[in-house]
N, C-alpha and C positions, 0 to 999 in steps of 0.2 A: 666389635661388632659392625663399626663403620666400613672396615676393610671388607667384611663379608658382603656388606650391602652394595659398596661400589663394585664389588667382583660379581655380583649376581648376573648381571646379562651375559658376562664372559663364560660363567659356568653353565648357564643354559645354553649358550651356543655350541659348547663343547659337547654336552650330553646330547643335544638334539642331532649335532651333526654326526656323532657316534652312532645313535640309534638309527638314523637314515641310512648310513653306510651299511647296516647289518639288515635293514628291511627296505631295500630300494623300491620295491613294489608298492609297500605302504607309503612311503616317502612321496613317491611319484603320484599316487593317488590324491594325497593330501595338498599337494602342490597344484595338481589340476583343479581340485575342488574349490580351493580357498585362493589361489594366487594367479590362476590363468588370466583374470580380467587385468592384472597389474603387468603382466609379461609381453613384451612387444613380440608379435610374430607366433605366439604360443610356445608351448614347451615341446620339444621334439627329442631331447636327449635325457634319458632317465638317469644318467650319471651326475648331471647337475642338480638334481631334485634334493640331495641331502643337503647341499651348501644353500640352496635357495630357502628351504625349509628352517635350517638353522639361522640363516639371516633374518627371516621373518619373525621368527620367535624372539630374536635378539632385539628387533625394533620394538615389538610390543612389550618387552621386559623394561627397555630403556625408557618408553612413553610412561609406563606404569610407575617406574621408579622416579622419574623427575615429578610426575603428577601427585604421588603419594606425599613427597615433600611440600609441594605447593600447598597442597589441602591441609597439612599438619603445620603450615606457615613456617617451615623449617628452611633457613636460608641455603640456597643452591650454590655450591662453591663455584667460581668461575671455570675452573679447569672442568669440573662435571658438566657445565653447559656447553663447554667446547666440545666434549665427549660426546656429548648428546647430539649436537648439530652435525658433527662428522659422521657418526654413525647413521643419522637420518639420510645425509647425502649420499655416502657411499654404500650403505645398505639398500637404499631406494634403487639406485643405479645397478646394483648386482640384480636385483629381482627383475627390474625393468629390461635390462639387456641380458638376462639370464647368463652372467658371466661372473666368475669367481675372481676376476682380476681386480675388480673394484674393492670388494670386502678384503682382499688380501692387501691392498695399499692402505687401507684404513688406519692400521696400527702405526705405520710409518708416518703416515701424515699427522697423526695424533701426537705421536712422539717428537716429531719436529717442531709442532705447534707448541709444545711444552718447552722444547729446548729455545726456540724463539722467545718466548715468553720470559723465561729466565734471562736470556741475554739483553733484550730490550729494557727489562725492567732495571738491569744493573747498569747498563753502559748509556742508556738514553734518559730514563726517568730517574736514574740515581737511586733505585729502590731495591732492596734486597728481599724476595721473596721468601727466602727460607728464613731470614732474620724476622720477619713479619709473623711467620706462623710459630717460631719457637723461642722468641726472645723471652717470652714471659716464664718460660721454665729453664732456659739456659742463658748465661751470661758469658759472651766470648768477645775477643777484641774484633774490631772491623775487619782486619785482614782474614781472619778465620772465617767470618761469615762469607768474604767474598770468594774464598777457596770452596767453601761449601756450595754456594750458588753455581760456580763454575763446574764443579763436579758433577751436580745434578744436570747441567745443562750438557756435558759431555756424555754423560750416562744415557739421556734420551736421544741424542744424536747417534751414539753407536747402536742403541737398541733399534732405531729406525733403519739402519744400515743391515743388522742383522734380520730384521723382519724380511726386507727385500731379497736378501740372499736366500733364506730358507724357503720364502713363498714362491720364489721363482727358479728355484734349482732343485726342489724336492716335491714329493707328492703333497696334495691337498690334507691328507690325513697327517703327515709329518708337520705340515705347517700349523695345523689345528692343535697338536699336541706342543709344539713350541709356544702357540699363542698362550695356552694355559700355563705351562712351566714358566714363562716370563713372568706372568702375574704372581704364582703361587710360590714360585722358588728364587728366580733370579733378582726379582725387586727387592724381596724381604732381605734375600743375601746381602745387597747393596746398603739396605738401611742398616743391617746389623754391622756391616764394615765400617760405616760412617758413625754409628754409635759408640764403636770401639775406639775409633780416633777421638771422637769427643770426650768420652770418659777419660783417656789417657791425658788430654789436654787440661781437664777439669782438675784431675789429680794434681798436675803440676801447678796449677793455679792455685790450688788450696795450700 
Protein backbone atom coordinates (compact mmCIF):
# COMPACT_ATOMS: atom_id res chain seq x y z
CA UNK A 1 0.00 0.00 0.00
CA UNK A 2 2.82 2.41 0.82
CA UNK A 3 4.39 1.74 -2.57
CA UNK A 4 1.11 2.60 -4.33
CA UNK A 5 0.73 5.69 -2.14
CA UNK A 6 4.22 6.92 -3.09
CA UNK A 7 3.54 6.08 -6.74
CA UNK A 8 0.23 7.95 -6.80
CA UNK A 9 1.52 11.27 -8.28
CA UNK A 10 3.54 9.40 -10.95
CA UNK A 11 0.49 7.40 -12.04
CA UNK A 12 -1.62 10.55 -12.21
CA UNK A 13 1.06 12.28 -14.28
CA UNK A 14 1.16 9.38 -16.75
CA UNK A 15 -2.63 9.03 -17.05
CA UNK A 16 -3.18 12.78 -17.43
CA UNK A 17 -0.41 13.14 -20.00
CA UNK A 18 -1.74 10.23 -22.08
CA UNK A 19 -5.25 11.68 -21.93
CA UNK A 20 -3.96 15.10 -22.92
CA UNK A 21 -2.09 13.67 -25.89
CA UNK A 22 -5.28 12.05 -27.15
CA UNK A 23 -7.42 15.13 -26.44
CA UNK A 24 -5.17 18.08 -27.24
CA UNK A 25 -7.98 20.64 -27.74
CA UNK A 26 -9.56 19.68 -24.40
CA UNK A 27 -6.17 19.77 -22.67
CA UNK A 28 -5.47 23.17 -24.23
CA UNK A 29 -8.82 24.46 -22.99
CA UNK A 30 -8.18 23.25 -19.42
CA UNK A 31 -4.72 24.76 -19.38
CA UNK A 32 -5.99 28.10 -20.67
CA UNK A 33 -8.84 28.16 -18.16
CA UNK A 34 -6.91 27.13 -15.06
CA UNK A 35 -3.19 27.70 -15.68
CA UNK A 36 -2.92 30.73 -17.94
CA UNK A 37 -2.41 33.07 -14.98
CA UNK A 38 0.64 31.03 -13.93
CA UNK A 39 2.24 30.87 -17.39
CA UNK A 40 4.65 33.59 -18.44
CA UNK A 41 3.62 35.17 -21.74
CA UNK A 42 0.54 33.00 -22.13
CA UNK A 43 0.19 29.66 -23.90
CA UNK A 44 0.73 29.68 -27.65
CA UNK A 45 1.70 26.07 -28.44
CA UNK A 46 -1.08 23.48 -28.05
CA UNK A 47 1.51 20.67 -28.13
CA UNK A 48 2.81 21.73 -24.71
CA UNK A 49 -0.67 21.60 -23.14
CA UNK A 50 -0.62 17.86 -22.21
CA UNK A 51 2.67 18.12 -20.29
CA UNK A 52 1.54 21.32 -18.53
CA UNK A 53 -1.75 19.72 -17.52
CA UNK A 54 -0.04 16.53 -16.31
CA UNK A 55 2.48 18.59 -14.33
CA UNK A 56 -0.26 20.65 -12.69
CA UNK A 57 -2.17 17.51 -11.70
CA UNK A 58 1.03 16.07 -10.23
CA UNK A 59 1.63 19.22 -8.18
CA UNK A 60 -1.90 19.07 -6.76
CA UNK A 61 -1.57 15.32 -6.06
CA UNK A 62 1.77 15.84 -4.28
CA UNK A 63 0.33 18.61 -2.12
CA UNK A 64 -2.67 16.42 -1.27
CA UNK A 65 -0.36 13.49 -0.50
CA UNK A 66 1.78 15.44 1.96
CA UNK A 67 -1.22 17.24 3.47
CA UNK A 68 -3.06 13.98 4.14
CA UNK A 69 -0.05 12.62 6.01
CA UNK A 70 0.34 15.77 8.08
CA UNK A 71 -3.37 15.85 8.95
CA UNK A 72 -3.25 12.22 10.05
CA UNK A 73 0.00 12.94 11.93
CA UNK A 74 1.91 10.36 9.93
CA UNK A 75 5.65 10.97 9.79
CA UNK A 76 6.73 12.09 6.33
CA UNK A 77 9.93 10.33 5.26
CA UNK A 78 12.84 12.69 4.47
CA UNK A 79 13.04 11.27 0.94
CA UNK A 80 9.37 12.04 0.39
CA UNK A 81 10.01 15.62 1.52
CA UNK A 82 12.91 15.85 -0.93
CA UNK A 83 10.69 14.53 -3.72
CA UNK A 84 7.95 17.01 -2.79
CA UNK A 85 10.30 20.01 -2.84
CA UNK A 86 11.84 19.00 -6.17
CA UNK A 87 8.49 18.45 -7.89
CA UNK A 88 7.27 21.81 -6.60
CA UNK A 89 10.36 23.63 -7.94
CA UNK A 90 10.72 21.86 -11.29
CA UNK A 91 7.00 21.41 -11.84
CA UNK A 92 6.40 25.07 -11.08
CA UNK A 93 9.17 26.06 -13.49
CA UNK A 94 7.68 23.83 -16.20
CA UNK A 95 4.32 25.58 -15.91
CA UNK A 96 5.69 29.12 -15.59
CA UNK A 97 8.11 28.83 -18.51
CA UNK A 98 5.76 26.46 -20.41
CA UNK A 99 8.67 24.14 -21.14
CA UNK A 100 8.91 20.38 -20.64
CA UNK A 101 12.67 20.66 -20.05
CA UNK A 102 12.30 21.33 -16.32
CA UNK A 103 9.95 18.44 -15.55
CA UNK A 104 12.17 16.12 -17.60
CA UNK A 105 15.13 17.06 -15.40
CA UNK A 106 13.12 16.43 -12.21
CA UNK A 107 13.66 12.62 -11.99
CA UNK A 108 17.40 12.99 -12.56
CA UNK A 109 17.74 15.67 -9.88
CA UNK A 110 15.71 13.49 -7.50
CA UNK A 111 17.74 10.36 -8.24
CA UNK A 112 21.02 12.20 -7.79
CA UNK A 113 19.81 13.74 -4.51
CA UNK A 114 19.11 10.21 -3.28
CA UNK A 115 22.53 9.08 -4.51
CA UNK A 116 24.19 11.98 -2.73
CA UNK A 117 22.25 11.25 0.46
CA UNK A 118 23.48 7.66 0.52
CA UNK A 119 27.10 8.65 -0.12
CA UNK A 120 27.10 11.53 2.38
CA UNK A 121 25.50 9.37 5.05
CA UNK A 122 28.03 6.59 4.58
CA UNK A 123 31.28 8.49 4.07
CA UNK A 124 30.70 11.77 5.92
CA UNK A 125 28.26 10.98 8.72
CA UNK A 126 29.26 7.30 9.06
CA UNK A 127 25.62 6.24 8.92
CA UNK A 128 24.21 3.52 6.69
CA UNK A 129 20.70 4.47 5.52
CA UNK A 130 19.85 0.94 4.36
CA UNK A 131 20.90 -0.47 7.69
CA UNK A 132 18.78 2.08 9.55
CA UNK A 133 15.69 0.91 7.67
CA UNK A 134 16.32 -2.85 7.53
CA UNK A 135 18.38 -3.74 10.59
CA UNK A 136 15.31 -4.62 12.68
CA UNK A 137 14.39 -7.33 10.16
CA UNK A 138 17.80 -8.44 8.84
CA UNK A 139 21.13 -9.00 10.56
CA UNK A 140 24.15 -8.61 8.30
CA UNK A 141 27.87 -7.89 8.69
CA UNK A 142 28.97 -4.28 8.36
CA UNK A 143 30.64 -4.96 5.01
CA UNK A 144 27.41 -6.28 3.48
CA UNK A 145 25.50 -3.21 4.69
CA UNK A 146 28.13 -1.05 3.01
CA UNK A 147 27.77 -2.98 -0.25
CA UNK A 148 24.00 -2.49 -0.19
CA UNK A 149 24.31 1.23 0.46
CA UNK A 150 26.78 1.66 -2.41
CA UNK A 151 24.57 -0.46 -4.66
CA UNK A 152 21.63 1.87 -4.06
CA UNK A 153 23.80 4.94 -4.62
CA UNK A 154 25.04 3.47 -7.91
CA UNK A 155 21.48 2.54 -8.90
CA UNK A 156 20.19 6.08 -8.38
CA UNK A 157 23.16 7.55 -10.24
CA UNK A 158 22.63 5.29 -13.25
CA UNK A 159 18.87 5.92 -13.26
CA UNK A 160 19.58 9.64 -13.31
CA UNK A 161 21.78 9.22 -16.37
CA UNK A 162 19.20 7.01 -18.08
CA UNK A 163 16.49 9.59 -17.48
CA UNK A 164 18.56 12.32 -19.15
CA UNK A 165 19.33 10.09 -22.11
CA UNK A 166 15.70 9.12 -22.67
CA UNK A 167 14.32 12.60 -21.97
CA UNK A 168 16.49 14.43 -24.47
CA UNK A 169 16.97 11.80 -27.16
CA UNK A 170 13.41 10.54 -27.52
CA UNK A 171 9.91 11.96 -27.65
CA UNK A 172 8.10 13.24 -24.57
CA UNK A 173 5.71 10.30 -24.92
CA UNK A 174 8.60 7.82 -24.76
CA UNK A 175 10.02 9.63 -21.74
CA UNK A 176 6.65 9.48 -19.94
CA UNK A 177 6.51 5.72 -20.59
CA UNK A 178 10.04 5.30 -19.26
CA UNK A 179 9.20 7.38 -16.18
CA UNK A 180 6.37 5.01 -15.27
CA UNK A 181 8.28 1.84 -16.18
CA UNK A 182 11.22 2.89 -14.01
CA UNK A 183 8.87 3.06 -11.00
CA UNK A 184 6.70 -0.02 -11.57
CA UNK A 185 9.25 -2.37 -13.16
CA UNK A 186 12.92 -1.33 -12.96
CA UNK A 187 12.98 -0.35 -9.29
CA UNK A 188 11.01 -3.44 -8.11
CA UNK A 189 13.32 -5.62 -10.23
CA UNK A 190 16.35 -4.09 -8.53
CA UNK A 191 14.76 -4.75 -5.13
CA UNK A 192 14.12 -8.40 -6.11
CA UNK A 193 17.76 -8.87 -7.14
CA UNK A 194 18.85 -7.30 -3.86
CA UNK A 195 16.51 -9.63 -1.93
CA UNK A 196 17.93 -12.67 -3.72
CA UNK A 197 21.43 -11.57 -2.75
CA UNK A 198 20.39 -11.10 0.87
CA UNK A 199 18.52 -14.42 1.06
CA UNK A 200 21.55 -16.28 -0.26
CA UNK A 201 23.79 -14.64 2.30
CA UNK A 202 21.33 -15.34 5.12
CA UNK A 203 21.19 -19.01 4.13
CA UNK A 204 24.97 -19.17 4.32
CA UNK A 205 24.87 -17.44 7.70
CA UNK A 206 22.37 -19.95 9.08
